[in-house]
C-alpha positions in Angstrom: 40.3 -44.4 -116.0 38.5 -43.0 -119.0 41.2 -40.5 -119.5 43.7 -43.2 -120.4 41.4 -44.1 -123.3 41.3 -40.6 -124.8 42.7 -40.5 -128.4 46.3 -39.3 -128.1 47.1 -36.5 -130.4 50.7 -37.3 -129.9 50.1 -40.5 -132.0 49.0 -38.3 -134.9 52.0 -36.1 -134.6 54.3 -39.2 -134.4 52.7 -40.5 -137.6 53.5 -37.3 -139.3 57.1 -37.7 -138.5 57.3 -41.3 -139.8 59.7 -42.0 -142.6 58.0 -43.1 -145.9 59.5 -45.4 -148.4 60.1 -43.6 -151.6 58.5 -46.1 -154.0 55.5 -46.7 -151.8 54.9 -43.0 -151.3 55.1 -42.3 -155.1 52.5 -45.1 -155.6 50.1 -43.6 -153.1 50.5 -40.0 -154.2 50.2 -40.9 -157.9 46.9 -42.8 -157.2 45.5 -40.6 -154.5 42.5 -39.0 -156.1 39.9 -41.7 -157.1 41.3 -44.4 -154.8 41.2 -42.0 -151.8 37.6 -41.2 -152.4 36.8 -45.0 -152.1 39.2 -45.6 -149.2 37.5 -43.3 -146.6 34.0 -44.8 -146.9 35.6 -48.3 -146.6 37.4 -47.1 -143.5 34.2 -45.8 -142.0 32.4 -49.1 -142.6 35.3 -51.0 -141.2 35.3 -48.8 -138.1 31.6 -49.4 -137.5 32.1 -53.2 -137.7 35.2 -53.1 -135.5 33.5 -51.1 -132.8 30.4 -53.3 -132.8 31.9 -56.8 -133.0 35.2 -56.7 -134.9 36.0 -57.9 -138.4 36.5 -54.5 -140.0 39.7 -55.8 -141.6 37.6 -58.1 -143.8 36.4 -55.0 -145.5 39.4 -52.6 -145.2 42.5 -54.7 -145.8 41.3 -56.3 -149.1 40.1 -52.9 -150.2 43.5 -51.3 -149.5 45.4 -54.1 -151.3 43.1 -53.6 -154.3 43.3 -49.8 -154.3 47.1 -49.6 -153.9 48.6 -52.5 -155.7 51.9 -50.7 -156.0 52.4 -50.5 -152.2 53.9 -53.3 -150.3 51.3 -55.4 -148.3 53.3 -54.9 -145.1 53.0 -51.1 -145.4 49.3 -51.2 -146.0 48.7 -53.6 -143.1 50.8 -51.4 -140.8 48.9 -48.3 -141.9 45.6 -50.0 -141.3 46.8 -50.9 -137.8 47.6 -47.3 -137.1 44.1 -46.2 -138.0 42.6 -49.2 -136.2 44.3 -48.5 -132.9 42.7 -45.0 -132.8 39.3 -46.5 -133.7 39.6 -49.2 -131.0 40.5 -46.5 -128.4 37.4 -44.5 -129.4 35.1 -47.5 -129.1 36.6 -48.5 -125.8 36.0 -45.0 -124.4 32.4 -45.1 -125.4 31.8 -48.5 -123.8 33.7 -47.5 -120.7 31.5 -44.5 -120.2 28.4 -46.6 -120.1 29.4 -49.8 -118.2 31.7 -51.0 -115.5 34.7 -52.9 -116.8 37.1 -55.2 -114.8 40.0 -52.8 -115.3 42.6 -54.9 -113.5 41.9 -57.9 -115.7 41.5 -55.9 -118.9 44.7 -53.8 -118.5 46.8 -56.9 -117.6 45.5 -58.7 -120.6 46.1 -55.6 -122.8 49.7 -55.3 -121.5 50.4 -58.9 -122.5 48.6 -58.4 -125.9 50.9 -55.4 -126.5 54.0 -57.6 -125.9 52.6 -60.5 -127.8 51.7 -58.4 -130.9 55.1 -56.8 -130.9 56.7 -60.2 -131.0 54.3 -61.4 -133.6 55.1 -58.4 -135.9 58.8 -59.2 -135.7 58.2 -62.9 -136.5 55.9 -62.1 -139.5 58.7 -59.9 -140.9 60.9 -63.0 -141.3 58.5 -65.9 -141.6 55.5 -66.5 -143.9 52.1 -66.6 -142.2 50.2 -68.7 -144.8 50.7 -72.0 -142.9 48.6 -70.7 -140.0 45.4 -70.4 -142.0 44.2 -74.1 -141.7 44.7 -73.9 -138.0 42.6 -70.7 -137.7 39.9 -72.3 -139.8 39.6 -75.2 -137.4 39.4 -72.7 -134.4 36.7 -70.7 -136.1 34.6 -73.8 -136.9 34.8 -74.8 -133.2 33.9 -71.3 -132.1 31.0 -71.1 -134.5 29.5 -74.4 -133.6 29.9 -73.7 -129.9 28.1 -70.4 -130.1 25.4 -71.6 -132.5 24.3 -74.5 -130.4 24.3 -72.6 -127.1 21.7 -69.9 -127.5 22.3 -68.8 -123.9 26.0 -68.3 -124.6 26.9 -64.6 -123.8 23.3 -63.8 -123.0 24.0 -63.0 -119.3 26.9 -61.6 -117.3 27.5 -63.5 -114.1 29.2 -60.6 -112.5 31.6 -62.9 -110.8 34.5 -61.3 -109.0 37.9 -61.5 -110.8 40.1 -64.0 -109.1 43.9 -64.6 -109.3 43.2 -67.5 -111.5 41.3 -65.2 -113.9 44.3 -62.8 -113.9 46.6 -65.7 -114.8 44.2 -66.7 -117.6 44.3 -63.1 -118.8 48.1 -63.2 -119.0 48.0 -66.2 -121.3 45.0 -65.0 -123.3 46.5 -61.6 -123.9 49.9 -63.0 -125.0 48.4 -65.6 -127.4 45.9 -63.3 -129.0 48.4 -60.4 -129.2 50.9 -62.6 -130.9 48.2 -63.8 -133.4 47.2 -60.2 -134.1 50.8 -59.1 -134.8 51.6 -62.2 -136.8 48.5 -62.9 -138.8 45.5 -60.9 -137.6 42.1 -61.8 -139.1 39.6 -62.8 -136.4 41.6 -61.6 -133.4 38.7 -59.5 -132.2 36.3 -62.4 -132.6 38.6 -64.7 -130.7 38.8 -62.1 -127.9 35.1 -61.7 -127.6 34.5 -65.5 -127.6 37.2 -66.0 -124.9 36.0 -63.2 -122.7 32.5 -64.8 -122.7 33.7 -68.4 -122.4 36.5 -67.9 -119.9 35.3 -65.1 -117.7 31.5 -65.5 -118.2 30.8 -62.0 -119.5 27.8 -61.2 -121.7 28.5 -60.2 -125.3 28.3 -56.5 -124.5 30.9 -56.5 -121.8 33.1 -58.9 -123.7 33.0 -56.6 -126.7 33.9 -53.6 -124.6 36.9 -55.5 -123.0 38.0 -56.7 -126.4 38.3 -53.1 -127.7 40.8 -52.2 -125.0 42.9 -55.4 -125.7 42.6 -54.9 -129.5 43.9 -51.4 -129.1 46.9 -52.6 -127.1 47.7 -55.4 -129.6 47.6 -52.9 -132.5 49.9 -50.6 -130.6 52.3 -53.5 -129.9 52.5 -54.3 -133.6 53.0 -50.6 -134.4 55.9 -50.4 -131.9 57.7 -52.5 -134.5 56.1 -51.2 -137.8 56.5 -47.5 -137.1 60.3 -47.4 -136.4 60.7 -49.7 -139.4 59.0 -47.1 -141.6 56.0 -49.1 -142.7 53.3 -46.7 -141.8 52.2 -44.0 -144.4 51.0 -40.9 -142.6 49.4 -39.5 -145.8 46.9 -42.4 -145.6 47.0 -43.0 -141.8 46.0 -39.6 -140.7 42.7 -39.2 -142.7 42.0 -42.9 -142.0 42.4 -42.2 -138.2 39.9 -39.3 -138.4 37.4 -41.5 -140.2 38.0 -44.4 -137.8 37.0 -42.1 -134.9 33.7 -41.2 -136.5 32.9 -44.8 -137.5 33.9 -46.2 -134.1 31.6 -43.7 -132.4 28.7 -44.8 -134.6 29.5 -48.5 -134.3 29.8 -48.6 -130.5 26.4 -46.7 -130.1 24.7 -49.1 -132.5 26.0 -52.0 -130.5 24.9 -50.7 -127.2 21.5 -49.9 -128.6 21.1 -53.3 -130.2 22.0 -55.3 -127.1 23.3 -58.8 -126.5 21.0 -60.6 -128.9 21.9 -58.3 -131.8 25.6 -58.6 -131.0 25.4 -62.4 -130.9 23.8 -62.5 -134.4 26.4 -60.1 -135.7 29.2 -62.2 -134.1 27.9 -65.4 -135.9 27.7 -63.6 -139.3 31.3 -62.3 -138.8 32.7 -65.7 -137.9 31.0 -67.2 -141.0 32.5 -64.4 -143.2 35.9 -65.1 -141.8 35.6 -68.8 -142.4 34.5 -68.2 -146.0 37.4 -65.8 -146.7 40.1 -68.1 -145.2 38.8 -71.2 -146.9 38.7 -69.3 -150.2 42.3 -68.2 -149.6 43.4 -71.7 -148.9 41.7 -73.2 -152.0 43.2 -70.5 -154.2 46.6 -71.6 -152.9 
């Protein structure tokens, strides 16, 4: 099963063949030197966070938008997803080598996340996503309070067998989170971890490992729309992909060394950071 998580070099070759919008390409090439030096460390930090508990987009996406103001946001978001998909695959592989995952559940959830993200990416291309922010803030508050006041939450894995009911829940979970990932995005990994713990009674470590596989699928689902539409920039995506692989390797090993208690604390910090960012965005209008 690990072989299906190997980083596919065909993805890199495909990215090289992508069409690049002329105006955006000129903006990137013109500003390559100093911005590029900053971009790669940001990508590495984002990869470490993503591999451990998610939330790397909080670092990387605002950074890309600041570094490349002449490039359309959709193109930068699509390029980030291209790199993120490879990073998630790397992290998933590292986790899968060290723990048993419920592959039937995970792959079913991942397949639905792929479909949901593809649909979400198509919807965001024609509809604004700003209206969803207040709803996401409410969900994050509920998730934060639930985790905060239940110290035992995610501390132990019940190792319960996966039932047909669990598989049905995986179908719905994958579709919903995948659509959210393609349509809006921030916090998708955190929602996945929370739901794998709450719904399937995994500990934080196994929930994080499962979330990486589903995150990878949702990124690929969004890219199934963004790549043919010409949104991804290979001149940024390829070096970011290489950096993501390195950062994801480091992040996954830090997470496995730190254990459940460390992951729980990092999860709470991440949710608080997401809340602060979304509330700030709403207040700024």
